Chimera marker file (.cmm) of the C-alpha trace (Angstrom):
<marker_set name="trace">
<marker id="1" x="-1.655" y="25.136" z="49.748" r="1" g="1" b="0" radius="0.5"/>
<marker id="2" x="2.045" y="25.818" z="49.399" r="1" g="1" b="0" radius="0.5"/>
<marker id="3" x="3.517" y="29.345" z="49.384" r="1" g="1" b="0" radius="0.5"/>
<marker id="4" x="0.212" y="30.901" z="48.956" r="1" g="1" b="0" radius="0.5"/>
<marker id="5" x="-0.613" y="28.591" z="45.917" r="1" g="1" b="0" radius="0.5"/>
<marker id="6" x="-3.350" y="26.111" z="45.656" r="1" g="1" b="0" radius="0.5"/>
<marker id="7" x="-2.435" y="22.991" z="43.862" r="1" g="1" b="0" radius="0.5"/>
<marker id="8" x="-5.092" y="21.678" z="41.322" r="1" g="1" b="0" radius="0.5"/>
<marker id="9" x="-5.183" y="17.881" z="40.796" r="1" g="1" b="0" radius="0.5"/>
<marker id="10" x="-5.262" y="17.171" z="37.126" r="1" g="1" b="0" radius="0.5"/>
<marker id="11" x="-5.840" y="13.778" z="35.651" r="1" g="1" b="0" radius="0.5"/>
<marker id="12" x="-2.747" y="11.783" z="34.615" r="1" g="1" b="0" radius="0.5"/>
<marker id="13" x="-2.593" y="10.658" z="30.896" r="1" g="1" b="0" radius="0.5"/>
<marker id="14" x="-3.533" y="7.125" z="32.247" r="1" g="1" b="0" radius="0.5"/>
<marker id="15" x="-6.695" y="8.483" z="33.888" r="1" g="1" b="0" radius="0.5"/>
<marker id="16" x="-7.595" y="10.230" z="30.649" r="1" g="1" b="0" radius="0.5"/>
<marker id="17" x="-7.103" y="6.996" z="28.687" r="1" g="1" b="0" radius="0.5"/>
<marker id="18" x="-9.261" y="5.058" z="31.198" r="1" g="1" b="0" radius="0.5"/>
<marker id="19" x="-12.075" y="7.543" z="31.093" r="1" g="1" b="0" radius="0.5"/>
<marker id="20" x="-12.426" y="7.097" z="27.318" r="1" g="1" b="0" radius="0.5"/>
<marker id="21" x="-15.277" y="4.900" z="25.980" r="1" g="1" b="0" radius="0.5"/>
<marker id="22" x="-13.797" y="2.381" z="23.538" r="1" g="1" b="0" radius="0.5"/>
<marker id="23" x="-16.153" y="0.162" z="21.666" r="1" g="1" b="0" radius="0.5"/>
<marker id="24" x="-15.707" y="-2.521" z="19.029" r="1" g="1" b="0" radius="0.5"/>
<marker id="25" x="-17.547" y="-2.038" z="15.695" r="1" g="1" b="0" radius="0.5"/>
<marker id="26" x="-20.267" y="-4.427" z="16.835" r="1" g="1" b="0" radius="0.5"/>
<marker id="27" x="-20.656" y="-2.708" z="20.275" r="1" g="1" b="0" radius="0.5"/>
<marker id="28" x="-20.740" y="0.769" z="18.645" r="1" g="1" b="0" radius="0.5"/>
<marker id="29" x="-23.493" y="-0.330" z="16.248" r="1" g="1" b="0" radius="0.5"/>
<marker id="30" x="-25.520" y="-1.932" z="18.948" r="1" g="1" b="0" radius="0.5"/>
<marker id="31" x="-25.218" y="1.186" z="21.160" r="1" g="1" b="0" radius="0.5"/>
<marker id="32" x="-25.819" y="3.532" z="18.278" r="1" g="1" b="0" radius="0.5"/>
<marker id="33" x="-28.281" y="1.725" z="15.862" r="1" g="1" b="0" radius="0.5"/>
<marker id="34" x="-28.097" y="4.706" z="13.288" r="1" g="1" b="0" radius="0.5"/>
<marker id="35" x="-24.709" y="3.228" z="12.473" r="1" g="1" b="0" radius="0.5"/>
<marker id="36" x="-24.559" y="-0.244" z="10.835" r="1" g="1" b="0" radius="0.5"/>
<marker id="37" x="-21.513" y="-2.412" z="11.227" r="1" g="1" b="0" radius="0.5"/>
<marker id="38" x="-21.036" y="-2.412" z="7.443" r="1" g="1" b="0" radius="0.5"/>
<marker id="39" x="-21.233" y="1.394" z="7.299" r="1" g="1" b="0" radius="0.5"/>
<marker id="40" x="-18.797" y="1.790" z="10.174" r="1" g="1" b="0" radius="0.5"/>
<marker id="41" x="-16.316" y="-0.765" z="8.600" r="1" g="1" b="0" radius="0.5"/>
<marker id="42" x="-16.646" y="1.212" z="5.230" r="1" g="1" b="0" radius="0.5"/>
<marker id="43" x="-15.661" y="4.431" z="7.016" r="1" g="1" b="0" radius="0.5"/>
<marker id="44" x="-12.757" y="2.762" z="8.817" r="1" g="1" b="0" radius="0.5"/>
<marker id="45" x="-11.473" y="1.162" z="5.568" r="1" g="1" b="0" radius="0.5"/>
<marker id="46" x="-11.323" y="4.600" z="4.030" r="1" g="1" b="0" radius="0.5"/>
<marker id="47" x="-10.142" y="6.418" z="7.199" r="1" g="1" b="0" radius="0.5"/>
<marker id="48" x="-7.074" y="7.882" z="5.444" r="1" g="1" b="0" radius="0.5"/>
<marker id="49" x="-9.081" y="9.633" z="2.807" r="1" g="1" b="0" radius="0.5"/>
<marker id="50" x="-12.105" y="10.715" z="4.985" r="1" g="1" b="0" radius="0.5"/>
<marker id="51" x="-10.311" y="12.324" z="7.939" r="1" g="1" b="0" radius="0.5"/>
<marker id="52" x="-11.151" y="9.560" z="10.315" r="1" g="1" b="0" radius="0.5"/>
<marker id="53" x="-7.491" y="8.649" z="10.843" r="1" g="1" b="0" radius="0.5"/>
<marker id="54" x="-6.534" y="12.113" z="11.691" r="1" g="1" b="0" radius="0.5"/>
<marker id="55" x="-9.404" y="12.340" z="14.429" r="1" g="1" b="0" radius="0.5"/>
<marker id="56" x="-7.905" y="9.718" z="16.527" r="1" g="1" b="0" radius="0.5"/>
<marker id="57" x="-11.298" y="7.888" z="16.740" r="1" g="1" b="0" radius="0.5"/>
<marker id="58" x="-9.982" y="4.528" z="15.501" r="1" g="1" b="0" radius="0.5"/>
<marker id="59" x="-7.559" y="2.486" z="17.612" r="1" g="1" b="0" radius="0.5"/>
<marker id="60" x="-6.073" y="-0.869" z="16.881" r="1" g="1" b="0" radius="0.5"/>
<marker id="61" x="-5.026" y="-3.267" z="19.551" r="1" g="1" b="0" radius="0.5"/>
<marker id="62" x="-3.567" y="-6.397" z="18.141" r="1" g="1" b="0" radius="0.5"/>
<marker id="63" x="-6.238" y="-7.532" z="15.546" r="1" g="1" b="0" radius="0.5"/>
<marker id="64" x="-9.036" y="-5.666" z="17.271" r="1" g="1" b="0" radius="0.5"/>
<marker id="65" x="-10.305" y="-2.361" z="15.902" r="1" g="1" b="0" radius="0.5"/>
<marker id="66" x="-11.828" y="-0.026" z="18.601" r="1" g="1" b="0" radius="0.5"/>
<marker id="67" x="-13.783" y="3.137" z="18.288" r="1" g="1" b="0" radius="0.5"/>
<marker id="68" x="-13.311" y="6.044" z="20.601" r="1" g="1" b="0" radius="0.5"/>
<marker id="69" x="-16.952" y="7.119" z="20.928" r="1" g="1" b="0" radius="0.5"/>
<marker id="70" x="-16.323" y="10.843" z="21.903" r="1" g="1" b="0" radius="0.5"/>
<marker id="71" x="-13.831" y="11.353" z="19.033" r="1" g="1" b="0" radius="0.5"/>
<marker id="72" x="-15.934" y="9.583" z="16.547" r="1" g="1" b="0" radius="0.5"/>
<marker id="73" x="-18.937" y="11.920" z="17.099" r="1" g="1" b="0" radius="0.5"/>
<marker id="74" x="-16.464" y="14.941" z="17.081" r="1" g="1" b="0" radius="0.5"/>
<marker id="75" x="-15.299" y="13.573" z="13.544" r="1" g="1" b="0" radius="0.5"/>
<marker id="76" x="-19.011" y="13.305" z="12.569" r="1" g="1" b="0" radius="0.5"/>
<marker id="77" x="-19.639" y="16.886" z="13.609" r="1" g="1" b="0" radius="0.5"/>
<marker id="78" x="-16.537" y="18.106" z="11.768" r="1" g="1" b="0" radius="0.5"/>
<marker id="79" x="-17.777" y="16.404" z="8.661" r="1" g="1" b="0" radius="0.5"/>
<marker id="80" x="-20.980" y="18.464" z="8.869" r="1" g="1" b="0" radius="0.5"/>
<marker id="81" x="-19.342" y="21.726" z="9.414" r="1" g="1" b="0" radius="0.5"/>
<marker id="82" x="-19.893" y="21.869" z="13.094" r="1" g="1" b="0" radius="0.5"/>
<marker id="83" x="-16.886" y="23.128" z="15.221" r="1" g="1" b="0" radius="0.5"/>
<marker id="84" x="-16.709" y="22.142" z="18.868" r="1" g="1" b="0" radius="0.5"/>
<marker id="85" x="-15.161" y="25.610" z="19.493" r="1" g="1" b="0" radius="0.5"/>
<marker id="86" x="-18.581" y="27.029" z="18.536" r="1" g="1" b="0" radius="0.5"/>
<marker id="87" x="-20.150" y="24.890" z="21.251" r="1" g="1" b="0" radius="0.5"/>
<marker id="88" x="-18.341" y="26.817" z="23.902" r="1" g="1" b="0" radius="0.5"/>
<marker id="89" x="-19.533" y="30.053" z="22.642" r="1" g="1" b="0" radius="0.5"/>
<link id1="1" id2="2" r="1" g="1" b="0" radius="0.2"/>
<link id1="2" id2="3" r="1" g="1" b="0" radius="0.2"/>
<link id1="3" id2="4" r="1" g="1" b="0" radius="0.2"/>
<link id1="4" id2="5" r="1" g="1" b="0" radius="0.2"/>
<link id1="5" id2="6" r="1" g="1" b="0" radius="0.2"/>
<link id1="6" id2="7" r="1" g="1" b="0" radius="0.2"/>
<link id1="7" id2="8" r="1" g="1" b="0" radius="0.2"/>
<link id1="8" id2="9" r="1" g="1" b="0" radius="0.2"/>
<link id1="9" id2="10" r="1" g="1" b="0" radius="0.2"/>
<link id1="10" id2="11" r="1" g="1" b="0" radius="0.2"/>
<link id1="11" id2="12" r="1" g="1" b="0" radius="0.2"/>
<link id1="12" id2="13" r="1" g="1" b="0" radius="0.2"/>
<link id1="13" id2="14" r="1" g="1" b="0" radius="0.2"/>
<link id1="14" id2="15" r="1" g="1" b="0" radius="0.2"/>
<link id1="15" id2="16" r="1" g="1" b="0" radius="0.2"/>
<link id1="16" id2="17" r="1" g="1" b="0" radius="0.2"/>
<link id1="17" id2="18" r="1" g="1" b="0" radius="0.2"/>
<link id1="18" id2="19" r="1" g="1" b="0" radius="0.2"/>
<link id1="19" id2="20" r="1" g="1" b="0" radius="0.2"/>
<link id1="20" id2="21" r="1" g="1" b="0" radius="0.2"/>
<link id1="21" id2="22" r="1" g="1" b="0" radius="0.2"/>
<link id1="22" id2="23" r="1" g="1" b="0" radius="0.2"/>
<link id1="23" id2="24" r="1" g="1" b="0" radius="0.2"/>
<link id1="24" id2="25" r="1" g="1" b="0" radius="0.2"/>
<link id1="25" id2="26" r="1" g="1" b="0" radius="0.2"/>
<link id1="26" id2="27" r="1" g="1" b="0" radius="0.2"/>
<link id1="27" id2="28" r="1" g="1" b="0" radius="0.2"/>
<link id1="28" id2="29" r="1" g="1" b="0" radius="0.2"/>
<link id1="29" id2="30" r="1" g="1" b="0" radius="0.2"/>
<link id1="30" id2="31" r="1" g="1" b="0" radius="0.2"/>
<link id1="31" id2="32" r="1" g="1" b="0" radius="0.2"/>
<link id1="32" id2="33" r="1" g="1" b="0" radius="0.2"/>
<link id1="33" id2="34" r="1" g="1" b="0" radius="0.2"/>
<link id1="34" id2="35" r="1" g="1" b="0" radius="0.2"/>
<link id1="35" id2="36" r="1" g="1" b="0" radius="0.2"/>
<link id1="36" id2="37" r="1" g="1" b="0" radius="0.2"/>
<link id1="37" id2="38" r="1" g="1" b="0" radius="0.2"/>
<link id1="38" id2="39" r="1" g="1" b="0" radius="0.2"/>
<link id1="39" id2="40" r="1" g="1" b="0" radius="0.2"/>
<link id1="40" id2="41" r="1" g="1" b="0" radius="0.2"/>
<link id1="41" id2="42" r="1" g="1" b="0" radius="0.2"/>
<link id1="42" id2="43" r="1" g="1" b="0" radius="0.2"/>
<link id1="43" id2="44" r="1" g="1" b="0" radius="0.2"/>
<link id1="44" id2="45" r="1" g="1" b="0" radius="0.2"/>
<link id1="45" id2="46" r="1" g="1" b="0" radius="0.2"/>
<link id1="46" id2="47" r="1" g="1" b="0" radius="0.2"/>
<link id1="47" id2="48" r="1" g="1" b="0" radius="0.2"/>
<link id1="48" id2="49" r="1" g="1" b="0" radius="0.2"/>
<link id1="49" id2="50" r="1" g="1" b="0" radius="0.2"/>
<link id1="50" id2="51" r="1" g="1" b="0" radius="0.2"/>
<link id1="51" id2="52" r="1" g="1" b="0" radius="0.2"/>
<link id1="52" id2="53" r="1" g="1" b="0" radius="0.2"/>
<link id1="53" id2="54" r="1" g="1" b="0" radius="0.2"/>
<link id1="54" id2="55" r="1" g="1" b="0" radius="0.2"/>
<link id1="55" id2="56" r="1" g="1" b="0" radius="0.2"/>
<link id1="56" id2="57" r="1" g="1" b="0" radius="0.2"/>
<link id1="57" id2="58" r="1" g="1" b="0" radius="0.2"/>
<link id1="58" id2="59" r="1" g="1" b="0" radius="0.2"/>
<link id1="59" id2="60" r="1" g="1" b="0" radius="0.2"/>
<link id1="60" id2="61" r="1" g="1" b="0" radius="0.2"/>
<link id1="61" id2="62" r="1" g="1" b="0" radius="0.2"/>
<link id1="62" id2="63" r="1" g="1" b="0" radius="0.2"/>
<link id1="63" id2="64" r="1" g="1" b="0" radius="0.2"/>
<link id1="64" id2="65" r="1" g="1" b="0" radius="0.2"/>
<link id1="65" id2="66" r="1" g="1" b="0" radius="0.2"/>
<link id1="66" id2="67" r="1" g="1" b="0" radius="0.2"/>
<link id1="67" id2="68" r="1" g="1" b="0" radius="0.2"/>
<link id1="68" id2="69" r="1" g="1" b="0" radius="0.2"/>
<link id1="69" id2="70" r="1" g="1" b="0" radius="0.2"/>
<link id1="70" id2="71" r="1" g="1" b="0" radius="0.2"/>
<link id1="71" id2="72" r="1" g="1" b="0" radius="0.2"/>
<link id1="72" id2="73" r="1" g="1" b="0" radius="0.2"/>
<link id1="73" id2="74" r="1" g="1" b="0" radius="0.2"/>
<link id1="74" id2="75" r="1" g="1" b="0" radius="0.2"/>
<link id1="75" id2="76" r="1" g="1" b="0" radius="0.2"/>
<link id1="76" id2="77" r="1" g="1" b="0" radius="0.2"/>
<link id1="77" id2="78" r="1" g="1" b="0" radius="0.2"/>
<link id1="78" id2="79" r="1" g="1" b="0" radius="0.2"/>
<link id1="79" id2="80" r="1" g="1" b="0" radius="0.2"/>
<link id1="80" id2="81" r="1" g="1" b="0" radius="0.2"/>
<link id1="81" id2="82" r="1" g="1" b="0" radius="0.2"/>
<link id1="82" id2="83" r="1" g="1" b="0" radius="0.2"/>
<link id1="83" id2="84" r="1" g="1" b="0" radius="0.2"/>
<link id1="84" id2="85" r="1" g="1" b="0" radius="0.2"/>
<link id1="85" id2="86" r="1" g="1" b="0" radius="0.2"/>
<link id1="86" id2="87" r="1" g="1" b="0" radius="0.2"/>
<link id1="87" id2="88" r="1" g="1" b="0" radius="0.2"/>
<link id1="88" id2="89" r="1" g="1" b="0" radius="0.2"/>
</marker_set>
């Protein structure tokens, strides 16, 4: 406490990045068998027209394509008319 205030520790941007689950297309399909590698690759190929690019769910590191698991499922929800703001209500 300082001057009657309590400081709240917030995660740094690096801690936020490190807490994300990033998976390759193969790893994602293995973890979530409802999604095939081919289906995921099709969505990634069309990411600019289907909203996936804006979701931030797809990252590229060198030649590797990674899927941010949490953001991908938020994108799936948004495609089905589900708002995560409703979740808090």
